[in-house]
C-alpha positions in Angstrom: 30.1 -87.1 -65.6 33.7 -85.5 -67.3 31.5 -82.2 -67.4 30.8 -83.0 -63.8 34.3 -83.6 -62.6 35.5 -80.3 -64.2 32.5 -78.1 -62.6 33.3 -80.3 -59.2 37.3 -79.2 -59.9 36.6 -75.5 -60.6 35.0 -74.8 -57.1 37.3 -77.1 -54.8 41.1 -76.5 -56.4 43.4 -75.4 -53.5 46.0 -72.5 -53.1 50.0 -73.9 -53.8 51.5 -72.1 -51.0 53.4 -69.8 -51.1 52.3 -68.8 -55.1 49.2 -68.0 -56.5 49.0 -71.0 -58.3 46.8 -73.5 -58.0 46.3 -77.5 -57.7 43.3 -79.4 -57.7 41.5 -80.5 -54.3 39.9 -83.6 -53.4 36.6 -82.3 -51.9 33.1 -82.0 -53.2 31.1 -78.9 -54.0 28.2 -78.2 -51.7 27.2 -75.3 -55.0 27.4 -78.0 -57.6 25.2 -80.4 -55.6 22.8 -78.1 -55.3 22.8 -76.9 -59.1 22.9 -80.9 -60.0 19.7 -80.9 -58.1 17.8 -78.0 -59.3 18.4 -78.8 -62.8 17.4 -82.9 -62.4 14.3 -80.8 -60.6 13.7 -78.2 -63.5 14.9 -80.4 -66.4 12.4 -78.8 -68.7 14.2 -75.1 -68.5 17.8 -76.8 -68.1 18.7 -75.8 -71.4 18.3 -72.5 -71.3 19.5 -71.8 -68.2 23.0 -73.9 -69.2 23.1 -71.5 -72.2 22.8 -68.1 -69.9 22.4 -67.6 -66.4 24.1 -70.7 -65.0 28.1 -70.2 -66.8 27.5 -66.2 -65.6 27.1 -67.5 -61.9 29.1 -69.8 -62.3 32.4 -67.6 -63.3 31.4 -65.4 -60.4 31.9 -68.2 -57.7 35.0 -69.3 -59.2 36.9 -66.2 -59.2 35.1 -65.9 -55.3 36.8 -69.2 -54.7 39.9 -68.2 -56.1 40.3 -65.5 -53.7 39.5 -66.9 -51.0 41.9 -70.0 -51.0 44.9 -67.9 -52.6 44.5 -64.2 -50.2 45.0 -66.0 -46.7 47.5 -68.1 -48.7 49.5 -65.0 -50.0 48.4 -62.4 -47.4 48.0 -64.6 -44.1 44.5 -63.9 -43.2 41.0 -62.9 -44.8 40.5 -60.2 -47.0 37.8 -57.9 -46.3 36.9 -56.4 -49.7 34.7 -53.6 -48.6 38.1 -52.2 -46.6 40.9 -53.5 -48.8 39.5 -52.7 -51.7 39.8 -49.2 -51.2 43.9 -49.9 -51.2 44.1 -51.8 -54.7 44.7 -48.6 -56.4 48.0 -48.0 -54.3 48.6 -51.7 -54.5 48.5 -51.1 -58.2 50.7 -48.4 -58.4 53.3 -50.1 -55.8 53.7 -53.4 -57.7 53.5 -51.1 -61.1 57.3 -49.4 -59.8 58.2 -52.8 -58.7 57.9 -55.1 -61.2 58.9 -55.0 -64.9 56.2 -53.8 -67.2 55.8 -57.3 -69.3 55.4 -59.1 -66.1 52.2 -57.5 -64.6 51.1 -57.3 -68.5 51.5 -60.8 -68.1 49.9 -61.6 -65.6 46.4 -59.3 -66.5 46.5 -60.9 -69.8 46.8 -64.5 -68.0 43.7 -62.9 -66.2 41.6 -62.6 -68.6 42.5 -65.3 -70.2 41.7 -67.7 -67.4 38.2 -65.8 -67.3 37.6 -66.7 -70.8 38.6 -70.1 -70.4 36.3 -70.1 -67.2 33.4 -69.0 -68.7 33.8 -70.8 -71.8 33.9 -74.7 -69.6 30.9 -73.6 -67.7 29.0 -72.7 -70.6 30.3 -76.5 -72.5 30.1 -78.4 -69.0 26.5 -77.0 -68.3 25.6 -77.5 -71.6 26.5 -81.5 -71.2 24.6 -81.8 -68.0 21.4 -80.0 -69.2 21.4 -82.9 -72.1 21.5 -85.8 -69.9 18.7 -84.4 -68.0 16.8 -85.0 -71.1 16.7 -88.8 -69.8 15.0 -90.0 -67.0 17.3 -92.2 -66.3 20.4 -90.1 -65.7 17.8 -87.3 -64.5 17.0 -89.6 -61.5 20.6 -90.8 -60.9 21.7 -87.3 -60.8 19.0 -86.3 -58.6 19.7 -88.9 -55.9 23.4 -88.4 -55.7 23.0 -84.3 -55.1 20.6 -84.9 -52.8 22.5 -87.3 -50.6 25.4 -85.0 -50.9 23.2 -82.0 -50.2 22.1 -83.9 -46.6 25.5 -85.3 -46.1 26.8 -81.3 -45.9 23.9 -80.5 -44.0 24.7 -82.9 -41.7 28.2 -82.1 -41.2 27.6 -78.2 -40.6 24.9 -78.9 -38.2 26.5 -81.4 -35.6 30.2 -82.2 -34.9 29.2 -85.6 -34.2 28.2 -86.4 -37.8 30.9 -87.6 -39.1 31.1 -89.1 -42.9 34.0 -90.2 -45.4 32.9 -87.5 -47.7 34.8 -84.4 -47.6 33.6 -80.6 -48.7 35.2 -77.5 -50.1 33.9 -74.4 -48.5 31.7 -72.9 -49.7 31.9 -70.4 -51.8 28.8 -68.8 -51.2 29.7 -68.3 -47.4 32.6 -66.0 -48.5 30.2 -64.1 -50.7 27.9 -64.1 -47.0 31.0 -62.9 -44.7 31.2 -60.1 -47.4 28.0 -58.8 -47.6 27.8 -58.7 -43.7 31.4 -56.9 -43.8 29.7 -54.4 -45.9 26.1 -54.4 -44.2 28.1 -54.3 -40.5 29.3 -50.3 -41.8 26.7 -49.2 -43.9 23.5 -51.3 -43.3 20.5 -50.2 -41.2 21.6 -51.9 -38.2 24.9 -50.8 -38.4 26.7 -49.9 -34.8 30.2 -48.8 -34.1 31.7 -51.7 -32.4 32.7 -51.8 -28.4 36.1 -50.6 -28.0 38.3 -51.9 -24.7 39.2 -49.2 -22.1 41.8 -47.1 -22.6 45.1 -47.1 -20.3 46.2 -44.4 -18.0 48.3 -42.5 -20.3 48.9 -39.2 -18.2 52.0 -40.0 -16.6 55.0 -39.1 -15.9 58.6 -39.2 -17.7 60.9 -38.7 -14.8 62.8 -42.4 -16.2 63.7 -40.2 -19.4 65.3 -37.8 -18.3 64.4 -35.5 -20.8 65.9 -37.6 -23.4 64.5 -37.7 -27.1 62.2 -40.5 -27.6 61.9 -42.4 -31.1 59.6 -45.2 -31.5 60.0 -47.0 -35.3 57.5 -49.2 -36.4 59.9 -51.5 -38.5 57.4 -52.5 -41.6 57.0 -56.3 -41.5 59.0 -57.1 -39.1 57.7 -60.3 -37.9 58.8 -63.4 -36.1 59.9 -64.8 -38.9 63.0 -63.2 -39.0 64.2 -65.5 -36.0 61.7 -68.5 -36.0 62.8 -69.2 -39.9 66.2 -71.0 -40.2 66.5 -69.7 -44.0 65.6 -66.1 -43.2 67.4 -65.9 -39.6 70.6 -67.1 -41.2 70.1 -64.4 -43.8 69.7 -61.7 -41.7 72.5 -63.2 -39.4 75.6 -60.5 -40.5 73.7 -57.4 -40.1 71.6 -58.7 -36.9 74.8 -59.2 -35.2 76.2 -55.8 -36.4 73.6 -54.3 -35.4 74.0 -55.6 -32.1 77.7 -54.4 -32.1 76.3 -51.2 -32.6 74.5 -51.0 -29.4 77.4 -52.3 -27.7 80.5 -50.1 -29.1 78.3 -47.2 -28.5 77.5 -47.0 -24.8 74.3 -48.7 -25.2 72.1 -51.4 -24.3 69.0 -53.0 -25.1 66.2 -55.2 -24.3 63.3 -57.4 -26.3 60.5 -58.7 -26.6 57.7 -60.5 -28.7 54.3 -59.0 -28.5 51.0 -60.3 -30.8 49.9 -58.0 -33.3 46.3 -57.0 -34.1 47.0 -57.9 -37.9 48.9 -60.0 -40.1 50.6 -59.5 -43.4 49.0 -55.4 -43.6 47.2 -53.2 -42.1 50.1 -51.5 -40.4 47.8 -48.8 -39.2 45.7 -50.8 -37.2 49.2 -51.1 -35.0 50.0 -48.2 -35.0 46.9 -46.8 -33.5 46.8 -50.3 -30.9 50.2 -48.7 -29.5 49.7 -45.6 -29.5 46.0 -45.6 -27.6 46.9 -48.7 -25.6 43.6 -49.9 -27.1 43.5 -53.1 -29.1 42.2 -52.6 -32.5 41.4 -55.6 -34.5 39.8 -54.4 -37.7 38.7 -51.0 -39.8 35.6 -51.2 -37.4 37.4 -50.5 -34.6 39.8 -48.3 -36.3 37.4 -45.8 -37.8 35.1 -45.7 -34.8 38.0 -45.1 -32.3 39.3 -42.4 -34.5 35.9 -40.4 -34.5 36.4 -40.6 -30.6 38.1 -38.4 -28.4 40.3 -40.5 -26.1 44.2 -39.7 -26.3 47.2 -41.4 -26.8 50.4 -41.6 -26.1 51.8 -38.9 -28.6 49.4 -36.7 -26.3 50.7 -37.3 -23.5 54.6 -36.8 -24.2 52.8 -33.5 -25.9 51.8 -32.3 -21.8 55.3 -33.2 -20.7 57.0 -30.8 -22.7 57.9 -33.0 -25.8 57.8 -31.8 -29.7 55.9 -34.8 -31.2 57.4 -35.5 -34.7 55.6 -37.9 -37.2 58.5 -39.1 -39.5 56.2 -40.2 -43.0 58.3 -41.2 -45.8 55.7 -43.5 -47.4 52.7 -40.9 -46.8 52.0 -39.9 -50.9 48.9 -37.9 -49.8 46.8 -36.4 -47.2 46.6 -38.1 -44.4 43.5 -37.2 -41.8 44.3 -39.2 -38.8 47.0 -36.8 -38.2 44.5 -34.6 -36.5 43.6 -37.5 -34.0 47.0 -37.9 -32.9 47.6 -34.2 -32.6 51.1 -34.6 -34.0 53.6 -30.8 -33.9 54.8 -31.5 -37.0 54.0 -34.4 -40.2 56.9 -34.9 -42.3 55.2 -36.7 -45.4 56.6 -37.1 -48.9 56.5 -33.2 -49.5 58.5 -32.3 -46.5 61.0 -34.8 -46.7 61.8 -33.0 -50.4 64.0 -36.7 -51.2 65.2 -35.8 -54.7 67.1 -39.0 -55.3 66.6 -42.2 -57.3 63.4 -43.7 -56.8 63.9 -47.1 -55.0 60.6 -48.4 -56.0 57.3 -47.2 -55.2 58.2 -46.0 -52.0 60.6 -44.3 -53.2 62.4 -42.4 -50.2 65.0 -44.8 -48.7 64.7 -44.9 -44.5 68.6 -44.3 -44.2 67.4 -40.7 -46.2 64.4 -40.3 -43.6 66.4 -41.0 -40.1 69.0 -38.3 -41.7 66.5 -35.7 -43.1 64.9 -36.1 -39.3 68.3 -34.9 -37.9 68.7 -32.5 -39.9 65.3 -31.1 -39.6 65.1 -31.6 -35.8 67.7 -33.2 -33.5 70.0 -30.5 -35.1 68.1 -27.5 -33.4 69.6 -25.8 -30.6 68.1 -25.1 -28.3 65.0 -27.7 -28.5 62.7 -29.2 -26.6 63.3 -32.9 -26.5 61.5 -34.9 -29.2 58.9 -37.5 -29.2 59.2 -39.4 -33.1 57.2 -41.8 -34.5 58.4 -43.7 -37.5 56.8 -46.0 -39.4 59.5 -47.6 -42.1 58.9 -48.1 -45.6 61.9 -49.8 -47.1 60.5 -53.6 -45.7 56.9 -53.4 -47.3 56.1 -55.8 -49.7 57.0 -56.4 -52.1 60.4 -55.7 -50.5 62.2 -53.9 -53.4 64.2 -52.6 -55.2 66.1 -51.9 -52.2 68.5 -48.7 -51.5 71.8 -49.4 -51.4 73.3 -49.0 -47.7 75.5 -45.3 -47.5 77.9 -45.7 -45.1 78.8 -42.3 -45.4 76.4 -40.5 -43.3 77.4 -37.1 -44.8 76.7 -37.9 -48.2 72.7 -39.3 -47.5 71.4 -35.8 -48.0 73.1 -34.7 -50.6 72.6 -35.3 -54.8 75.2 -37.9 -55.1 74.2 -39.7 -51.8 75.0 -43.3 -54.3 77.6 -44.1 -56.6 76.0 -45.0 -59.8 76.9 -48.7 -60.2 75.2 -49.0 -56.7 72.0 -47.5 -57.9 72.1 -49.7 -61.2 72.4 -52.8 -59.0 70.0 -51.8 -56.8 67.5 -51.2 -59.8 68.0 -54.0 -61.3 67.3 -56.4 -58.2 63.8 -56.6 -58.8 61.7 -59.0 -56.3 60.2 -62.2 -57.5 56.8 -62.2 -57.0 56.6 -66.0 -56.5 59.4 -66.3 -54.4 59.7 -63.0 -52.0 61.7 -64.4 -49.6 65.0 -63.5 -51.0 63.4 -59.6 -51.2 62.2 -59.7 -47.6 66.1 -60.7 -46.2 67.7 -57.9 -48.8 64.9 -55.4 -46.8 65.4 -56.6 -43.9 68.9 -56.4 -43.9 68.9 -52.8 -45.3 66.6 -52.1 -42.0 69.6 -53.3 -39.5 72.3 -51.7 -41.5 70.5 -48.0 -41.3 69.5 -48.2 -37.7 73.3 -49.8 -36.7 74.5 -46.9 -38.8 72.2 -44.0 -37.0 72.5 -45.5 -33.9 76.6 -44.8 -34.5 76.1 -41.2 -35.6 74.1 -40.1 -33.0 75.9 -40.2 -29.5 73.3 -38.1 -27.6 71.4 -39.9 -25.5 67.9 -41.1 -26.7 65.5 -44.1 -26.0 64.7 -46.0 -29.6 61.7 -48.2 -29.4 61.7 -50.3 -32.7 58.9 -52.7 -33.1 57.2 -55.0 -36.1 54.2 -53.9 -37.2 53.6 -57.5 -37.9 54.6 -60.5 -39.9 55.3 -60.3 -43.5 52.7 -61.7 -45.8 52.0 -65.5 -45.7 54.1 -65.9 -48.6 57.0 -64.9 -46.3 55.9 -66.2 -43.1 54.4 -69.6 -44.1 50.5 -70.9 -43.5 49.7 -70.5 -40.3 52.7 -68.5 -38.7 51.9 -66.2 -35.4 51.2 -63.0 -35.0 53.9 -62.4 -32.9 56.4 -59.5 -33.7 59.8 -58.3 -32.2 60.1 -55.6 -29.9 63.6 -53.8 -28.9 63.9 -51.1 -26.5 67.4 -49.9 -26.8 69.3 -46.9 -24.3 71.7 -46.2 -22.0 70.2 -48.4 -19.4 69.3 -46.8 -16.0 65.4 -47.3 -15.2 63.8 -47.7 -18.4 65.2 -50.6 -19.4 65.4 -52.3 -15.8 61.7 -51.8 -15.4 61.1 -53.4 -18.8 63.3 -56.6 -17.7 60.6 -56.9 -14.9 57.1 -56.6 -17.3 59.7 -59.9 -19.0 61.6 -58.4 -21.6 64.7 -60.5 -22.3 68.9 -59.2 -22.0 70.0 -58.6 -25.7 68.4 -58.1 -29.1 67.0 -61.7 -29.2 63.4 -61.9 -28.1 61.7 -65.4 -26.3 58.6 -67.2 -26.7 56.1 -66.4 -25.4 55.0 -63.5 -26.1 54.5 -61.0 -22.6 51.2 -60.0 -24.2 49.3 -58.1 -27.1 50.9 -55.1 -28.6 48.5 -52.7 -26.9 49.2 -54.2 -23.7 52.6 -53.0 -24.3 51.5 -49.5 -23.5 51.1 -49.1 -19.7 54.3 -51.1 -19.7 56.2 -48.8 -21.3 54.6 -45.6 -19.8 55.4 -47.3 -16.3 59.0 -47.8 -17.4 59.2 -44.2 -18.7 58.4 -42.7 -15.3 60.2 -45.0 -13.4 62.2 -43.3 -10.9 66.1 -43.1 -11.9 67.5 -45.1 -9.1 70.8 -46.4 -10.9 70.0 -50.1 -11.3 70.3 -52.9 -13.4 68.9 -56.6 -13.4 69.1 -57.8 -10.1 67.9 -59.1 -7.2 67.3 -58.8 -3.5 69.1 -61.1 -1.1 66.8 -60.3 2.2 65.0 -63.5 2.2 67.6 -66.1 1.3 71.2 -67.0 1.5 71.8 -67.7 -2.1 73.9 -64.6 -2.2 76.6 -66.3 -4.6 74.4 -67.8 -7.1 71.9 -64.8 -7.4 75.1 -62.9 -8.0 76.1 -64.7 -10.6 72.7 -64.2 -12.7 73.0 -60.9 -11.7 76.1 -60.6 -13.2 75.2 -62.3 -16.4 72.9 -60.0 -18.4 71.8 -62.8 -20.7 70.2 -64.4 -18.0 67.6 -61.6 -17.0 64.7 -64.7 -16.9 66.3 -66.6 -14.2 66.6 -63.2 -12.3 63.2 -62.3 -12.9 62.2 -66.4 -11.7 64.4 -65.5 -8.5 62.8 -62.5 -7.4 59.2 -63.9 -7.7 57.7 -63.5 -4.4 59.9 -60.3 -3.2 57.2 -57.3 -2.2 58.0 -54.1 -4.6 59.7 -52.4 -1.3 62.3 -55.3 -1.1 63.3 -55.1 -5.1 63.4 -51.2 -4.9 65.7 -52.0 -2.1 67.9 -54.5 -3.9 68.3 -51.6 -6.9 69.2 -49.3 -4.7 72.1 -51.2 -3.6 73.6 -51.8 -7.0 76.2 -49.7 -9.1 75.5 -49.4 -12.6 78.4 -51.7 -13.7 76.7 -55.3 -11.8 
């Protein structure tokens, strides 16, 4: 009985969020019931199986169950071993630079020790069960109990109306079958490319931009938790307020919203492609299929309109074949950025340096074409540290003495706690706000800045069952671009409001319409042709924080009436 309890616990344990630890579960294992039934039926060979095959099979099941319950708890989504295993080398190297060697050695040693103990436990337990099968009484009891458990399990799975007080853990074999389907769908004889959604109309004008630069910043791991989780929001209050102050002090305005990311906790490239192509890309199958197509992206549209297209990729440490699909004029990876400063973690290059280098390489040229820049940040990538100190004096950022020695030593000593990533995440996000605020203060020229989260941070930070929504901010000097986005559900100010305005790929038509909006010199307002509520609507129009009420008040007006209202207003409104 003790052996059966131990074997059942080894396949029913649960994850202790937000750590890699486990706790005992309160369910039954279908695999154990099936194994017990087979041992009772083939009791003459039970001893041999218990000494050889069963312990080896069991250790594989235990490892599979650990991955199945721990990965969603830490990562926030199921793991696809076919694709995710290809990144294990980079993940290991990233951790090696972000955590002390003794901690990594302890983790590796604990993993080996756990495997040895699990195998020894399984072999000992199965030997006891096999020995009991030599006696007719225990054999019949075990056979009956196992058969009943299997019937109950099958009944629960075949019919939702079949309810019993017995709880079963998710079978590990289902997780292995799911991984097998992932592989077969890509390399099996029946593998087919996934059906992709239609591309939006990407060949649009850019009248609303007036030739201004456009900087699209994918803020790594920038999720709704930065606003909706009290401990994280309070930790970012000061840096976020400074960011908003920088927007206001430089004569800019900002509108914000939530969108639904196609990925969670990782897989940033899926979000990047979804937004740049306007096609939803939720998994690696769709990503690969779209990359093999000839579809256009908003990058090609900007290039067609005379923009120089730039990919600013400080986190790119190797060749990037996908760059050919996008067709950027230039891709600034690790080598071209030529960073020689302190190596802050695996990503090495601070985002503040990348922004300063962009200006030195591109924006300070004269004469030049307007720029469309795509910039995926890296500082806020898990495990969120160590983080470079923010350098308030931007004239030093590109020099060899960019940071004081004491500041570097302090930053390097602040390593992320892999069992509690929340504080490290807050520190990294605060740095990101500071860098964007400082960049706006340094650059007074007209430009549209789109800052959007690619996905929520891993579940170890976001929590269990966290939503997939991410903030998006569009910063500019008012005018038709921001006004059009207000009509699409954006809110004035830096704080987005629920619900989301749609999926990330659905944001593309909204942005393109805003970029091509005619210059009517108007801000958020209403047309009063249909009602006499002049004083009420005027107060709404003057209250920049009440854009949602403005949209509600204009609901039902024709486009001509709304455009007529815009033309009557001055920018000061």
